[in-house]
Chimera marker file (.cmm) of the C-alpha trace (Angstrom):
<marker_set name="trace">
<marker id="1" x="22.349" y="-38.821" z="18.141" r="1" g="1" b="0" radius="0.5"/>
<marker id="2" x="21.194" y="-36.309" z="20.742" r="1" g="1" b="0" radius="0.5"/>
<marker id="3" x="22.389" y="-36.698" z="24.297" r="1" g="1" b="0" radius="0.5"/>
<marker id="4" x="20.420" y="-37.830" z="27.301" r="1" g="1" b="0" radius="0.5"/>
<marker id="5" x="21.594" y="-35.222" z="29.825" r="1" g="1" b="0" radius="0.5"/>
<marker id="6" x="21.526" y="-31.493" z="30.294" r="1" g="1" b="0" radius="0.5"/>
<marker id="7" x="22.514" y="-29.257" z="33.162" r="1" g="1" b="0" radius="0.5"/>
<marker id="8" x="20.481" y="-26.504" z="34.692" r="1" g="1" b="0" radius="0.5"/>
<marker id="9" x="21.237" y="-24.046" z="37.435" r="1" g="1" b="0" radius="0.5"/>
<marker id="10" x="18.356" y="-22.402" z="39.214" r="1" g="1" b="0" radius="0.5"/>
<marker id="11" x="19.632" y="-18.875" z="39.713" r="1" g="1" b="0" radius="0.5"/>
<marker id="12" x="19.884" y="-16.924" z="42.995" r="1" g="1" b="0" radius="0.5"/>
<marker id="13" x="16.888" y="-14.637" z="42.479" r="1" g="1" b="0" radius="0.5"/>
<marker id="14" x="14.594" y="-17.554" z="41.608" r="1" g="1" b="0" radius="0.5"/>
<marker id="15" x="15.550" y="-19.291" z="44.844" r="1" g="1" b="0" radius="0.5"/>
<marker id="16" x="15.265" y="-16.096" z="46.887" r="1" g="1" b="0" radius="0.5"/>
<marker id="17" x="11.831" y="-15.405" z="45.338" r="1" g="1" b="0" radius="0.5"/>
<marker id="18" x="10.610" y="-18.826" z="46.482" r="1" g="1" b="0" radius="0.5"/>
<marker id="19" x="10.316" y="-20.365" z="43.006" r="1" g="1" b="0" radius="0.5"/>
<marker id="20" x="12.581" y="-23.400" z="43.426" r="1" g="1" b="0" radius="0.5"/>
<marker id="21" x="9.699" y="-25.834" z="43.948" r="1" g="1" b="0" radius="0.5"/>
<marker id="22" x="7.640" y="-24.393" z="41.107" r="1" g="1" b="0" radius="0.5"/>
<marker id="23" x="10.569" y="-24.600" z="38.687" r="1" g="1" b="0" radius="0.5"/>
<marker id="24" x="11.412" y="-28.182" z="39.678" r="1" g="1" b="0" radius="0.5"/>
<marker id="25" x="7.734" y="-29.123" z="39.289" r="1" g="1" b="0" radius="0.5"/>
<marker id="26" x="7.666" y="-27.729" z="35.712" r="1" g="1" b="0" radius="0.5"/>
<marker id="27" x="10.822" y="-29.679" z="34.890" r="1" g="1" b="0" radius="0.5"/>
<marker id="28" x="9.429" y="-32.938" z="36.240" r="1" g="1" b="0" radius="0.5"/>
<marker id="29" x="6.053" y="-32.380" z="34.543" r="1" g="1" b="0" radius="0.5"/>
<marker id="30" x="7.952" y="-32.061" z="31.240" r="1" g="1" b="0" radius="0.5"/>
<marker id="31" x="9.254" y="-35.609" z="31.650" r="1" g="1" b="0" radius="0.5"/>
<marker id="32" x="12.790" y="-34.953" z="32.874" r="1" g="1" b="0" radius="0.5"/>
<marker id="33" x="14.402" y="-37.145" z="35.531" r="1" g="1" b="0" radius="0.5"/>
<marker id="34" x="16.738" y="-35.631" z="38.111" r="1" g="1" b="0" radius="0.5"/>
<marker id="35" x="19.945" y="-37.662" z="38.316" r="1" g="1" b="0" radius="0.5"/>
<marker id="36" x="21.913" y="-35.242" z="40.532" r="1" g="1" b="0" radius="0.5"/>
<marker id="37" x="21.066" y="-32.088" z="42.448" r="1" g="1" b="0" radius="0.5"/>
<marker id="38" x="22.777" y="-29.838" z="44.963" r="1" g="1" b="0" radius="0.5"/>
<marker id="39" x="22.324" y="-26.479" z="46.630" r="1" g="1" b="0" radius="0.5"/>
<marker id="40" x="25.496" y="-24.406" z="46.786" r="1" g="1" b="0" radius="0.5"/>
<marker id="41" x="26.909" y="-20.935" z="46.543" r="1" g="1" b="0" radius="0.5"/>
<marker id="42" x="29.493" y="-20.346" z="43.834" r="1" g="1" b="0" radius="0.5"/>
<marker id="43" x="32.505" y="-18.220" z="44.644" r="1" g="1" b="0" radius="0.5"/>
<marker id="44" x="33.240" y="-15.470" z="42.128" r="1" g="1" b="0" radius="0.5"/>
<marker id="45" x="36.204" y="-17.522" z="40.891" r="1" g="1" b="0" radius="0.5"/>
<marker id="46" x="33.979" y="-20.588" z="40.368" r="1" g="1" b="0" radius="0.5"/>
<marker id="47" x="31.372" y="-18.532" z="38.492" r="1" g="1" b="0" radius="0.5"/>
<marker id="48" x="34.113" y="-17.074" z="36.302" r="1" g="1" b="0" radius="0.5"/>
<marker id="49" x="35.423" y="-20.560" z="35.558" r="1" g="1" b="0" radius="0.5"/>
<marker id="50" x="31.965" y="-21.897" z="34.726" r="1" g="1" b="0" radius="0.5"/>
<marker id="51" x="31.203" y="-19.000" z="32.359" r="1" g="1" b="0" radius="0.5"/>
<marker id="52" x="34.756" y="-18.638" z="30.958" r="1" g="1" b="0" radius="0.5"/>
<marker id="53" x="33.432" y="-19.247" z="27.438" r="1" g="1" b="0" radius="0.5"/>
<marker id="54" x="31.886" y="-15.753" z="27.707" r="1" g="1" b="0" radius="0.5"/>
<marker id="55" x="34.984" y="-14.001" z="29.082" r="1" g="1" b="0" radius="0.5"/>
<marker id="56" x="35.475" y="-10.698" z="27.282" r="1" g="1" b="0" radius="0.5"/>
<marker id="57" x="31.788" y="-10.188" z="26.494" r="1" g="1" b="0" radius="0.5"/>
<marker id="58" x="29.995" y="-7.232" z="28.066" r="1" g="1" b="0" radius="0.5"/>
<marker id="59" x="27.703" y="-9.397" z="30.200" r="1" g="1" b="0" radius="0.5"/>
<marker id="60" x="30.463" y="-11.645" z="31.628" r="1" g="1" b="0" radius="0.5"/>
<marker id="61" x="31.365" y="-9.568" z="34.698" r="1" g="1" b="0" radius="0.5"/>
<marker id="62" x="27.777" y="-8.752" z="35.773" r="1" g="1" b="0" radius="0.5"/>
<marker id="63" x="26.717" y="-12.359" z="35.170" r="1" g="1" b="0" radius="0.5"/>
<marker id="64" x="29.525" y="-13.890" z="37.226" r="1" g="1" b="0" radius="0.5"/>
<marker id="65" x="28.957" y="-11.382" z="40.042" r="1" g="1" b="0" radius="0.5"/>
<marker id="66" x="25.234" y="-12.153" z="40.030" r="1" g="1" b="0" radius="0.5"/>
<marker id="67" x="25.727" y="-15.922" z="39.979" r="1" g="1" b="0" radius="0.5"/>
<marker id="68" x="28.048" y="-15.727" z="42.988" r="1" g="1" b="0" radius="0.5"/>
<marker id="69" x="25.855" y="-13.461" z="45.112" r="1" g="1" b="0" radius="0.5"/>
<marker id="70" x="23.486" y="-16.094" z="46.465" r="1" g="1" b="0" radius="0.5"/>
<marker id="71" x="22.579" y="-19.767" z="46.475" r="1" g="1" b="0" radius="0.5"/>
<marker id="72" x="22.039" y="-21.732" z="43.273" r="1" g="1" b="0" radius="0.5"/>
<marker id="73" x="20.734" y="-25.228" z="42.682" r="1" g="1" b="0" radius="0.5"/>
<marker id="74" x="22.686" y="-27.246" z="40.118" r="1" g="1" b="0" radius="0.5"/>
<marker id="75" x="20.791" y="-30.148" z="38.549" r="1" g="1" b="0" radius="0.5"/>
<marker id="76" x="21.615" y="-32.839" z="36.008" r="1" g="1" b="0" radius="0.5"/>
<marker id="77" x="18.481" y="-33.721" z="34.075" r="1" g="1" b="0" radius="0.5"/>
<marker id="78" x="17.931" y="-36.813" z="31.938" r="1" g="1" b="0" radius="0.5"/>
<marker id="79" x="15.607" y="-37.334" z="28.992" r="1" g="1" b="0" radius="0.5"/>
<marker id="80" x="15.920" y="-38.224" z="25.310" r="1" g="1" b="0" radius="0.5"/>
<marker id="81" x="16.990" y="-35.062" z="23.433" r="1" g="1" b="0" radius="0.5"/>
<marker id="82" x="17.589" y="-33.441" z="26.822" r="1" g="1" b="0" radius="0.5"/>
<marker id="83" x="19.348" y="-30.262" z="25.691" r="1" g="1" b="0" radius="0.5"/>
<marker id="84" x="16.896" y="-29.428" z="22.926" r="1" g="1" b="0" radius="0.5"/>
<marker id="85" x="13.806" y="-30.251" z="24.997" r="1" g="1" b="0" radius="0.5"/>
<marker id="86" x="15.061" y="-28.288" z="27.995" r="1" g="1" b="0" radius="0.5"/>
<marker id="87" x="15.911" y="-25.231" z="25.870" r="1" g="1" b="0" radius="0.5"/>
<marker id="88" x="12.327" y="-25.291" z="24.598" r="1" g="1" b="0" radius="0.5"/>
<marker id="89" x="10.969" y="-25.634" z="28.154" r="1" g="1" b="0" radius="0.5"/>
<marker id="90" x="12.955" y="-22.683" z="29.508" r="1" g="1" b="0" radius="0.5"/>
<marker id="91" x="12.364" y="-20.268" z="26.619" r="1" g="1" b="0" radius="0.5"/>
<marker id="92" x="14.549" y="-17.493" z="25.260" r="1" g="1" b="0" radius="0.5"/>
<marker id="93" x="17.132" y="-15.672" z="27.359" r="1" g="1" b="0" radius="0.5"/>
<marker id="94" x="14.932" y="-12.562" z="27.586" r="1" g="1" b="0" radius="0.5"/>
<marker id="95" x="11.831" y="-13.393" z="29.649" r="1" g="1" b="0" radius="0.5"/>
<marker id="96" x="9.884" y="-10.557" z="28.017" r="1" g="1" b="0" radius="0.5"/>
<marker id="97" x="10.121" y="-12.277" z="24.626" r="1" g="1" b="0" radius="0.5"/>
<marker id="98" x="9.993" y="-15.888" z="25.835" r="1" g="1" b="0" radius="0.5"/>
<marker id="99" x="7.027" y="-18.031" z="24.816" r="1" g="1" b="0" radius="0.5"/>
<marker id="100" x="4.102" y="-18.275" z="27.224" r="1" g="1" b="0" radius="0.5"/>
<marker id="101" x="4.326" y="-20.898" z="29.964" r="1" g="1" b="0" radius="0.5"/>
<marker id="102" x="8.121" y="-21.299" z="29.640" r="1" g="1" b="0" radius="0.5"/>
<marker id="103" x="10.165" y="-21.224" z="32.820" r="1" g="1" b="0" radius="0.5"/>
<marker id="104" x="11.855" y="-17.947" z="31.945" r="1" g="1" b="0" radius="0.5"/>
<marker id="105" x="8.541" y="-16.287" z="31.024" r="1" g="1" b="0" radius="0.5"/>
<marker id="106" x="6.981" y="-17.417" z="34.305" r="1" g="1" b="0" radius="0.5"/>
<marker id="107" x="9.895" y="-16.850" z="36.698" r="1" g="1" b="0" radius="0.5"/>
<marker id="108" x="12.486" y="-14.665" z="34.953" r="1" g="1" b="0" radius="0.5"/>
<marker id="109" x="12.915" y="-10.943" z="35.565" r="1" g="1" b="0" radius="0.5"/>
<marker id="110" x="15.329" y="-9.865" z="32.818" r="1" g="1" b="0" radius="0.5"/>
<marker id="111" x="18.117" y="-11.298" z="30.634" r="1" g="1" b="0" radius="0.5"/>
<marker id="112" x="20.483" y="-11.718" z="33.598" r="1" g="1" b="0" radius="0.5"/>
<marker id="113" x="17.900" y="-12.778" z="36.183" r="1" g="1" b="0" radius="0.5"/>
<marker id="114" x="16.137" y="-15.203" z="33.863" r="1" g="1" b="0" radius="0.5"/>
<marker id="115" x="15.527" y="-17.913" z="36.494" r="1" g="1" b="0" radius="0.5"/>
<marker id="116" x="17.605" y="-20.759" z="35.033" r="1" g="1" b="0" radius="0.5"/>
<marker id="117" x="20.689" y="-21.678" z="33.081" r="1" g="1" b="0" radius="0.5"/>
<marker id="118" x="20.403" y="-24.426" z="30.490" r="1" g="1" b="0" radius="0.5"/>
<marker id="119" x="23.180" y="-26.179" z="28.582" r="1" g="1" b="0" radius="0.5"/>
<marker id="120" x="23.315" y="-25.101" z="24.936" r="1" g="1" b="0" radius="0.5"/>
<marker id="121" x="24.798" y="-28.295" z="23.446" r="1" g="1" b="0" radius="0.5"/>
<marker id="122" x="25.369" y="-31.942" z="24.279" r="1" g="1" b="0" radius="0.5"/>
<marker id="123" x="29.098" y="-31.269" z="24.580" r="1" g="1" b="0" radius="0.5"/>
<marker id="124" x="28.566" y="-28.385" z="27.017" r="1" g="1" b="0" radius="0.5"/>
<marker id="125" x="26.023" y="-30.401" z="28.991" r="1" g="1" b="0" radius="0.5"/>
<marker id="126" x="28.694" y="-33.009" z="29.738" r="1" g="1" b="0" radius="0.5"/>
<marker id="127" x="31.314" y="-30.367" z="30.613" r="1" g="1" b="0" radius="0.5"/>
<marker id="128" x="28.871" y="-28.483" z="32.840" r="1" g="1" b="0" radius="0.5"/>
<marker id="129" x="27.669" y="-31.640" z="34.584" r="1" g="1" b="0" radius="0.5"/>
<marker id="130" x="31.297" y="-32.606" z="35.249" r="1" g="1" b="0" radius="0.5"/>
<marker id="131" x="31.946" y="-29.116" z="36.654" r="1" g="1" b="0" radius="0.5"/>
<marker id="132" x="29.405" y="-29.668" z="39.442" r="1" g="1" b="0" radius="0.5"/>
<marker id="133" x="29.155" y="-33.424" z="39.992" r="1" g="1" b="0" radius="0.5"/>
<marker id="134" x="31.493" y="-36.369" z="40.406" r="1" g="1" b="0" radius="0.5"/>
<marker id="135" x="30.331" y="-39.752" z="39.140" r="1" g="1" b="0" radius="0.5"/>
<marker id="136" x="29.645" y="-40.762" z="42.751" r="1" g="1" b="0" radius="0.5"/>
<marker id="137" x="27.092" y="-37.954" z="43.076" r="1" g="1" b="0" radius="0.5"/>
<marker id="138" x="24.992" y="-39.083" z="40.119" r="1" g="1" b="0" radius="0.5"/>
<marker id="139" x="22.110" y="-41.485" z="40.268" r="1" g="1" b="0" radius="0.5"/>
<link id1="1" id2="2" r="1" g="1" b="0" radius="0.2"/>
<link id1="2" id2="3" r="1" g="1" b="0" radius="0.2"/>
<link id1="3" id2="4" r="1" g="1" b="0" radius="0.2"/>
<link id1="4" id2="5" r="1" g="1" b="0" radius="0.2"/>
<link id1="5" id2="6" r="1" g="1" b="0" radius="0.2"/>
<link id1="6" id2="7" r="1" g="1" b="0" radius="0.2"/>
<link id1="7" id2="8" r="1" g="1" b="0" radius="0.2"/>
<link id1="8" id2="9" r="1" g="1" b="0" radius="0.2"/>
<link id1="9" id2="10" r="1" g="1" b="0" radius="0.2"/>
<link id1="10" id2="11" r="1" g="1" b="0" radius="0.2"/>
<link id1="11" id2="12" r="1" g="1" b="0" radius="0.2"/>
<link id1="12" id2="13" r="1" g="1" b="0" radius="0.2"/>
<link id1="13" id2="14" r="1" g="1" b="0" radius="0.2"/>
<link id1="14" id2="15" r="1" g="1" b="0" radius="0.2"/>
<link id1="15" id2="16" r="1" g="1" b="0" radius="0.2"/>
<link id1="16" id2="17" r="1" g="1" b="0" radius="0.2"/>
<link id1="17" id2="18" r="1" g="1" b="0" radius="0.2"/>
<link id1="18" id2="19" r="1" g="1" b="0" radius="0.2"/>
<link id1="19" id2="20" r="1" g="1" b="0" radius="0.2"/>
<link id1="20" id2="21" r="1" g="1" b="0" radius="0.2"/>
<link id1="21" id2="22" r="1" g="1" b="0" radius="0.2"/>
<link id1="22" id2="23" r="1" g="1" b="0" radius="0.2"/>
<link id1="23" id2="24" r="1" g="1" b="0" radius="0.2"/>
<link id1="24" id2="25" r="1" g="1" b="0" radius="0.2"/>
<link id1="25" id2="26" r="1" g="1" b="0" radius="0.2"/>
<link id1="26" id2="27" r="1" g="1" b="0" radius="0.2"/>
<link id1="27" id2="28" r="1" g="1" b="0" radius="0.2"/>
<link id1="28" id2="29" r="1" g="1" b="0" radius="0.2"/>
<link id1="29" id2="30" r="1" g="1" b="0" radius="0.2"/>
<link id1="30" id2="31" r="1" g="1" b="0" radius="0.2"/>
<link id1="31" id2="32" r="1" g="1" b="0" radius="0.2"/>
<link id1="32" id2="33" r="1" g="1" b="0" radius="0.2"/>
<link id1="33" id2="34" r="1" g="1" b="0" radius="0.2"/>
<link id1="34" id2="35" r="1" g="1" b="0" radius="0.2"/>
<link id1="35" id2="36" r="1" g="1" b="0" radius="0.2"/>
<link id1="36" id2="37" r="1" g="1" b="0" radius="0.2"/>
<link id1="37" id2="38" r="1" g="1" b="0" radius="0.2"/>
<link id1="38" id2="39" r="1" g="1" b="0" radius="0.2"/>
<link id1="39" id2="40" r="1" g="1" b="0" radius="0.2"/>
<link id1="40" id2="41" r="1" g="1" b="0" radius="0.2"/>
<link id1="41" id2="42" r="1" g="1" b="0" radius="0.2"/>
<link id1="42" id2="43" r="1" g="1" b="0" radius="0.2"/>
<link id1="43" id2="44" r="1" g="1" b="0" radius="0.2"/>
<link id1="44" id2="45" r="1" g="1" b="0" radius="0.2"/>
<link id1="45" id2="46" r="1" g="1" b="0" radius="0.2"/>
<link id1="46" id2="47" r="1" g="1" b="0" radius="0.2"/>
<link id1="47" id2="48" r="1" g="1" b="0" radius="0.2"/>
<link id1="48" id2="49" r="1" g="1" b="0" radius="0.2"/>
<link id1="49" id2="50" r="1" g="1" b="0" radius="0.2"/>
<link id1="50" id2="51" r="1" g="1" b="0" radius="0.2"/>
<link id1="51" id2="52" r="1" g="1" b="0" radius="0.2"/>
<link id1="52" id2="53" r="1" g="1" b="0" radius="0.2"/>
<link id1="53" id2="54" r="1" g="1" b="0" radius="0.2"/>
<link id1="54" id2="55" r="1" g="1" b="0" radius="0.2"/>
<link id1="55" id2="56" r="1" g="1" b="0" radius="0.2"/>
<link id1="56" id2="57" r="1" g="1" b="0" radius="0.2"/>
<link id1="57" id2="58" r="1" g="1" b="0" radius="0.2"/>
<link id1="58" id2="59" r="1" g="1" b="0" radius="0.2"/>
<link id1="59" id2="60" r="1" g="1" b="0" radius="0.2"/>
<link id1="60" id2="61" r="1" g="1" b="0" radius="0.2"/>
<link id1="61" id2="62" r="1" g="1" b="0" radius="0.2"/>
<link id1="62" id2="63" r="1" g="1" b="0" radius="0.2"/>
<link id1="63" id2="64" r="1" g="1" b="0" radius="0.2"/>
<link id1="64" id2="65" r="1" g="1" b="0" radius="0.2"/>
<link id1="65" id2="66" r="1" g="1" b="0" radius="0.2"/>
<link id1="66" id2="67" r="1" g="1" b="0" radius="0.2"/>
<link id1="67" id2="68" r="1" g="1" b="0" radius="0.2"/>
<link id1="68" id2="69" r="1" g="1" b="0" radius="0.2"/>
<link id1="69" id2="70" r="1" g="1" b="0" radius="0.2"/>
<link id1="70" id2="71" r="1" g="1" b="0" radius="0.2"/>
<link id1="71" id2="72" r="1" g="1" b="0" radius="0.2"/>
<link id1="72" id2="73" r="1" g="1" b="0" radius="0.2"/>
<link id1="73" id2="74" r="1" g="1" b="0" radius="0.2"/>
<link id1="74" id2="75" r="1" g="1" b="0" radius="0.2"/>
<link id1="75" id2="76" r="1" g="1" b="0" radius="0.2"/>
<link id1="76" id2="77" r="1" g="1" b="0" radius="0.2"/>
<link id1="77" id2="78" r="1" g="1" b="0" radius="0.2"/>
<link id1="78" id2="79" r="1" g="1" b="0" radius="0.2"/>
<link id1="79" id2="80" r="1" g="1" b="0" radius="0.2"/>
<link id1="80" id2="81" r="1" g="1" b="0" radius="0.2"/>
<link id1="81" id2="82" r="1" g="1" b="0" radius="0.2"/>
<link id1="82" id2="83" r="1" g="1" b="0" radius="0.2"/>
<link id1="83" id2="84" r="1" g="1" b="0" radius="0.2"/>
<link id1="84" id2="85" r="1" g="1" b="0" radius="0.2"/>
<link id1="85" id2="86" r="1" g="1" b="0" radius="0.2"/>
<link id1="86" id2="87" r="1" g="1" b="0" radius="0.2"/>
<link id1="87" id2="88" r="1" g="1" b="0" radius="0.2"/>
<link id1="88" id2="89" r="1" g="1" b="0" radius="0.2"/>
<link id1="89" id2="90" r="1" g="1" b="0" radius="0.2"/>
<link id1="90" id2="91" r="1" g="1" b="0" radius="0.2"/>
<link id1="91" id2="92" r="1" g="1" b="0" radius="0.2"/>
<link id1="92" id2="93" r="1" g="1" b="0" radius="0.2"/>
<link id1="93" id2="94" r="1" g="1" b="0" radius="0.2"/>
<link id1="94" id2="95" r="1" g="1" b="0" radius="0.2"/>
<link id1="95" id2="96" r="1" g="1" b="0" radius="0.2"/>
<link id1="96" id2="97" r="1" g="1" b="0" radius="0.2"/>
<link id1="97" id2="98" r="1" g="1" b="0" radius="0.2"/>
<link id1="98" id2="99" r="1" g="1" b="0" radius="0.2"/>
<link id1="99" id2="100" r="1" g="1" b="0" radius="0.2"/>
<link id1="100" id2="101" r="1" g="1" b="0" radius="0.2"/>
<link id1="101" id2="102" r="1" g="1" b="0" radius="0.2"/>
<link id1="102" id2="103" r="1" g="1" b="0" radius="0.2"/>
<link id1="103" id2="104" r="1" g="1" b="0" radius="0.2"/>
<link id1="104" id2="105" r="1" g="1" b="0" radius="0.2"/>
<link id1="105" id2="106" r="1" g="1" b="0" radius="0.2"/>
<link id1="106" id2="107" r="1" g="1" b="0" radius="0.2"/>
<link id1="107" id2="108" r="1" g="1" b="0" radius="0.2"/>
<link id1="108" id2="109" r="1" g="1" b="0" radius="0.2"/>
<link id1="109" id2="110" r="1" g="1" b="0" radius="0.2"/>
<link id1="110" id2="111" r="1" g="1" b="0" radius="0.2"/>
<link id1="111" id2="112" r="1" g="1" b="0" radius="0.2"/>
<link id1="112" id2="113" r="1" g="1" b="0" radius="0.2"/>
<link id1="113" id2="114" r="1" g="1" b="0" radius="0.2"/>
<link id1="114" id2="115" r="1" g="1" b="0" radius="0.2"/>
<link id1="115" id2="116" r="1" g="1" b="0" radius="0.2"/>
<link id1="116" id2="117" r="1" g="1" b="0" radius="0.2"/>
<link id1="117" id2="118" r="1" g="1" b="0" radius="0.2"/>
<link id1="118" id2="119" r="1" g="1" b="0" radius="0.2"/>
<link id1="119" id2="120" r="1" g="1" b="0" radius="0.2"/>
<link id1="120" id2="121" r="1" g="1" b="0" radius="0.2"/>
<link id1="121" id2="122" r="1" g="1" b="0" radius="0.2"/>
<link id1="122" id2="123" r="1" g="1" b="0" radius="0.2"/>
<link id1="123" id2="124" r="1" g="1" b="0" radius="0.2"/>
<link id1="124" id2="125" r="1" g="1" b="0" radius="0.2"/>
<link id1="125" id2="126" r="1" g="1" b="0" radius="0.2"/>
<link id1="126" id2="127" r="1" g="1" b="0" radius="0.2"/>
<link id1="127" id2="128" r="1" g="1" b="0" radius="0.2"/>
<link id1="128" id2="129" r="1" g="1" b="0" radius="0.2"/>
<link id1="129" id2="130" r="1" g="1" b="0" radius="0.2"/>
<link id1="130" id2="131" r="1" g="1" b="0" radius="0.2"/>
<link id1="131" id2="132" r="1" g="1" b="0" radius="0.2"/>
<link id1="132" id2="133" r="1" g="1" b="0" radius="0.2"/>
<link id1="133" id2="134" r="1" g="1" b="0" radius="0.2"/>
<link id1="134" id2="135" r="1" g="1" b="0" radius="0.2"/>
<link id1="135" id2="136" r="1" g="1" b="0" radius="0.2"/>
<link id1="136" id2="137" r="1" g="1" b="0" radius="0.2"/>
<link id1="137" id2="138" r="1" g="1" b="0" radius="0.2"/>
<link id1="138" id2="139" r="1" g="1" b="0" radius="0.2"/>
</marker_set>
């Protein structure tokens, strides 16, 4: 059975470009419920820990540096089939090839600055949600 939660991070450039409200509106319009949300700035060490699954890949260092260079908004989203539905809503990693009207097509700049992170599995959604939020911070 598919899980009910997924985690997204709205990336620094999307916040700096003034797209936070537009991205949250698209998420809510798609039927997701926000059960936790916070604005924070990751340290480089925190970004490296979050993305440790990618350590050793060519994009790891630039990604962790980028994700720690400005504010992000971490959000736990709820919906039936949350991971799968959110992946469809955000589109492919590369905004230039993402489907029309997806979040990454609308607000992404390139494969690194692609507006949002989205969990890729139910298991990772739980791990990622636990990375950012205690049980007391969830509604």
